[in-house]
PyMOL commands that place a pseudoatom at each C-alpha (Angstrom):
pseudoatom trace, name=CA, resn=MET, resi=1, chain=A, elem=C, hetatm=0, pos=[7.047, -16.606, -5.853]
pseudoatom trace, name=CA, resn=VAL, resi=2, chain=A, elem=C, hetatm=0, pos=[4.250, -14.606, -4.425]
pseudoatom trace, name=CA, resn=ASN, resi=3, chain=A, elem=C, hetatm=0, pos=[2.065, -15.137, -7.445]
pseudoatom trace, name=CA, resn=ARG, resi=4, chain=A, elem=C, hetatm=0, pos=[2.716, -18.884, -7.497]
pseudoatom trace, name=CA, resn=TYR, resi=5, chain=A, elem=C, hetatm=0, pos=[1.978, -18.926, -3.873]
pseudoatom trace, name=CA, resn=SER, resi=6, chain=A, elem=C, hetatm=0, pos=[-1.129, -16.735, -4.153]
pseudoatom trace, name=CA, resn=ARG, resi=7, chain=A, elem=C, hetatm=0, pos=[-2.426, -19.250, -6.585]
pseudoatom trace, name=CA, resn=THR, resi=8, chain=A, elem=C, hetatm=0, pos=[-1.721, -22.464, -5.075]
pseudoatom trace, name=CA, resn=ARG, resi=9, chain=A, elem=C, hetatm=0, pos=[-3.827, -21.552, -1.908]
pseudoatom trace, name=CA, resn=ASP, resi=10, chain=A, elem=C, hetatm=0, pos=[-6.784, -19.785, -3.882]
pseudoatom trace, name=CA, resn=LEU, resi=11, chain=A, elem=C, hetatm=0, pos=[-6.259, -16.521, -2.239]
pseudoatom trace, name=CA, resn=SER, resi=12, chain=A, elem=C, hetatm=0, pos=[-7.911, -13.320, -4.260]
pseudoatom trace, name=CA, resn=LEU, resi=13, chain=A, elem=C, hetatm=0, pos=[-5.366, -10.734, -4.961]
pseudoatom trace, name=CA, resn=ASP, resi=14, chain=A, elem=C, hetatm=0, pos=[-6.182, -8.143, -7.709]
pseudoatom trace, name=CA, resn=PRO, resi=15, chain=A, elem=C, hetatm=0, pos=[-2.985, -7.415, -9.704]
pseudoatom trace, name=CA, resn=GLU, resi=16, chain=A, elem=C, hetatm=0, pos=[-2.071, -4.014, -7.944]
pseudoatom trace, name=CA, resn=ALA, resi=17, chain=A, elem=C, hetatm=0, pos=[-2.346, -6.191, -4.702]
pseudoatom trace, name=CA, resn=LEU, resi=18, chain=A, elem=C, hetatm=0, pos=[-0.084, -8.718, -5.974]
pseudoatom trace, name=CA, resn=GLY, resi=19, chain=A, elem=C, hetatm=0, pos=[2.178, -6.222, -7.305]
pseudoatom trace, name=CA, resn=ILE, resi=20, chain=A, elem=C, hetatm=0, pos=[2.585, -4.827, -3.769]
pseudoatom trace, name=CA, resn=CYS, resi=21, chain=A, elem=C, hetatm=0, pos=[3.282, -8.014, -2.116]
pseudoatom trace, name=CA, resn=GLN, resi=22, chain=A, elem=C, hetatm=0, pos=[5.511, -9.518, -4.821]
pseudoatom trace, name=CA, resn=ARG, resi=23, chain=A, elem=C, hetatm=0, pos=[7.760, -6.177, -4.712]
pseudoatom trace, name=CA, resn=VAL, resi=24, chain=A, elem=C, hetatm=0, pos=[7.527, -6.413, -0.880]
pseudoatom trace, name=CA, resn=PHE, resi=25, chain=A, elem=C, hetatm=0, pos=[8.744, -10.080, -0.915]
pseudoatom trace, name=CA, resn=ASP, resi=26, chain=A, elem=C, hetatm=0, pos=[11.440, -9.704, -3.301]
pseudoatom trace, name=CA, resn=ALA, resi=27, chain=A, elem=C, hetatm=0, pos=[13.159, -6.758, -1.129]
pseudoatom trace, name=CA, resn=ILE, resi=28, chain=A, elem=C, hetatm=0, pos=[12.719, -8.658, 2.104]
pseudoatom trace, name=CA, resn=LEU, resi=29, chain=A, elem=C, hetatm=0, pos=[14.879, -11.727, 0.321]
pseudoatom trace, name=CA, resn=ALA, resi=30, chain=A, elem=C, hetatm=0, pos=[17.124, -9.424, -1.254]
pseudoatom trace, name=CA, resn=GLU, resi=31, chain=A, elem=C, hetatm=0, pos=[17.649, -7.887, 2.369]
pseudoatom trace, name=CA, resn=LEU, resi=32, chain=A, elem=C, hetatm=0, pos=[18.089, -11.331, 3.946]
pseudoatom trace, name=CA, resn=SER, resi=33, chain=A, elem=C, hetatm=0, pos=[19.892, -12.995, 1.230]
pseudoatom trace, name=CA, resn=ILE, resi=34, chain=A, elem=C, hetatm=0, pos=[17.265, -15.794, 1.141]
pseudoatom trace, name=CA, resn=ASN, resi=35, chain=A, elem=C, hetatm=0, pos=[16.670, -18.132, -1.709]
pseudoatom trace, name=CA, resn=ARG, resi=36, chain=A, elem=C, hetatm=0, pos=[13.531, -18.128, -3.266]
pseudoatom trace, name=CA, resn=GLU, resi=37, chain=A, elem=C, hetatm=0, pos=[12.516, -21.566, -3.482]
pseudoatom trace, name=CA, resn=GLY, resi=38, chain=A, elem=C, hetatm=0, pos=[13.119, -22.665, 0.150]
pseudoatom trace, name=CA, resn=GLU, resi=39, chain=A, elem=C, hetatm=0, pos=[10.418, -23.189, 2.858]
pseudoatom trace, name=CA, resn=ARG, resi=40, chain=A, elem=C, hetatm=0, pos=[11.701, -19.759, 4.602]
pseudoatom trace, name=CA, resn=ALA, resi=41, chain=A, elem=C, hetatm=0, pos=[10.589, -17.633, 1.512]
pseudoatom trace, name=CA, resn=GLU, resi=42, chain=A, elem=C, hetatm=0, pos=[7.184, -19.481, 1.464]
pseudoatom trace, name=CA, resn=ASP, resi=43, chain=A, elem=C, hetatm=0, pos=[6.357, -18.550, 4.845]
pseudoatom trace, name=CA, resn=ILE, resi=44, chain=A, elem=C, hetatm=0, pos=[7.709, -14.881, 4.112]
pseudoatom trace, name=CA, resn=ALA, resi=45, chain=A, elem=C, hetatm=0, pos=[5.353, -15.004, 1.058]
pseudoatom trace, name=CA, resn=ALA, resi=46, chain=A, elem=C, hetatm=0, pos=[2.407, -16.393, 3.029]
pseudoatom trace, name=CA, resn=PHE, resi=47, chain=A, elem=C, hetatm=0, pos=[2.958, -13.792, 5.636]
pseudoatom trace, name=CA, resn=VAL, resi=48, chain=A, elem=C, hetatm=0, pos=[3.156, -10.612, 3.373]
pseudoatom trace, name=CA, resn=ILE, resi=49, chain=A, elem=C, hetatm=0, pos=[0.053, -11.753, 1.803]
pseudoatom trace, name=CA, resn=LYS, resi=50, chain=A, elem=C, hetatm=0, pos=[-1.891, -12.339, 5.221]
pseudoatom trace, name=CA, resn=LEU, resi=51, chain=A, elem=C, hetatm=0, pos=[-0.485, -8.945, 6.126]
pseudoatom trace, name=CA, resn=TYR, resi=52, chain=A, elem=C, hetatm=0, pos=[-2.053, -7.446, 2.957]
pseudoatom trace, name=CA, resn=GLN, resi=53, chain=A, elem=C, hetatm=0, pos=[-5.312, -9.248, 3.428]
pseudoatom trace, name=CA, resn=GLN, resi=54, chain=A, elem=C, hetatm=0, pos=[-5.562, -7.883, 6.943]
pseudoatom trace, name=CA, resn=GLY, resi=55, chain=A, elem=C, hetatm=0, pos=[-5.445, -4.185, 5.815]
pseudoatom trace, name=CA, resn=VAL, resi=56, chain=A, elem=C, hetatm=0, pos=[-1.735, -3.575, 5.838]
pseudoatom trace, name=CA, resn=HIS, resi=57, chain=A, elem=C, hetatm=0, pos=[-1.422, -1.959, 2.142]
pseudoatom trace, name=CA, resn=ASP, resi=58, chain=A, elem=C, hetatm=0, pos=[1.775, 0.214, 2.727]
pseudoatom trace, name=CA, resn=GLU, resi=59, chain=A, elem=C, hetatm=0, pos=[4.645, -1.286, 1.211]
pseudoatom trace, name=CA, resn=ARG, resi=60, chain=A, elem=C, hetatm=0, pos=[7.025, 0.332, 3.585]
pseudoatom trace, name=CA, resn=LYS, resi=61, chain=A, elem=C, hetatm=0, pos=[4.926, -1.000, 6.595]
pseudoatom trace, name=CA, resn=LEU, resi=62, chain=A, elem=C, hetatm=0, pos=[4.455, -4.515, 4.906]
pseudoatom trace, name=CA, resn=PHE, resi=63, chain=A, elem=C, hetatm=0, pos=[8.560, -4.540, 4.528]
pseudoatom trace, name=CA, resn=GLU, resi=64, chain=A, elem=C, hetatm=0, pos=[9.153, -3.458, 8.004]
pseudoatom trace, name=CA, resn=LEU, resi=65, chain=A, elem=C, hetatm=0, pos=[6.683, -6.002, 9.546]
pseudoatom trace, name=CA, resn=GLY, resi=66, chain=A, elem=C, hetatm=0, pos=[7.783, -8.533, 6.991]
pseudoatom trace, name=CA, resn=MET, resi=67, chain=A, elem=C, hetatm=0, pos=[11.499, -8.143, 8.366]
pseudoatom trace, name=CA, resn=SER, resi=68, chain=A, elem=C, hetatm=0, pos=[10.628, -8.244, 11.704]
pseudoatom trace, name=CA, resn=ALA, resi=69, chain=A, elem=C, hetatm=0, pos=[8.726, -11.966, 11.250]
pseudoatom trace, name=CA, resn=ALA, resi=70, chain=A, elem=C, hetatm=0, pos=[11.641, -13.247, 9.063]
pseudoatom trace, name=CA, resn=ALA, resi=71, chain=A, elem=C, hetatm=0, pos=[13.622, -13.382, 12.205]
pseudoatom trace, name=CA, resn=HIS, resi=72, chain=A, elem=C, hetatm=0, pos=[11.189, -15.722, 13.577]
pseudoatom trace, name=CA, resn=LEU, resi=73, chain=A, elem=C, hetatm=0, pos=[10.541, -18.062, 10.461]
pseudoatom trace, name=CA, resn=ARG, resi=74, chain=A, elem=C, hetatm=0, pos=[11.976, -21.193, 10.269]
pseudoatom trace, name=CA, resn=ASP, resi=75, chain=A, elem=C, hetatm=0, pos=[15.398, -21.424, 8.543]
for i in range(1, 75): cmd.bond("trace and resi %d" % i, "trace and resi %d" % (i + 1))
show_as sticks, trace
zoom trace
């Protein structure tokens, strides 16, 4: 999902960054039992990528921030 989302939005992430974002995205979806194909999943992917681009590169921190934000994203 993160890979598909980043391409459709023309975001430039190197393979390492993309891997980090993908792992965090997958972990958040698993933790919250969210379907990968829904709008909420897309919002989470976008949020994780945005955080990474803003300088949050630690996987644990991305996960924590993503989990906090997921509570406020549309269902």
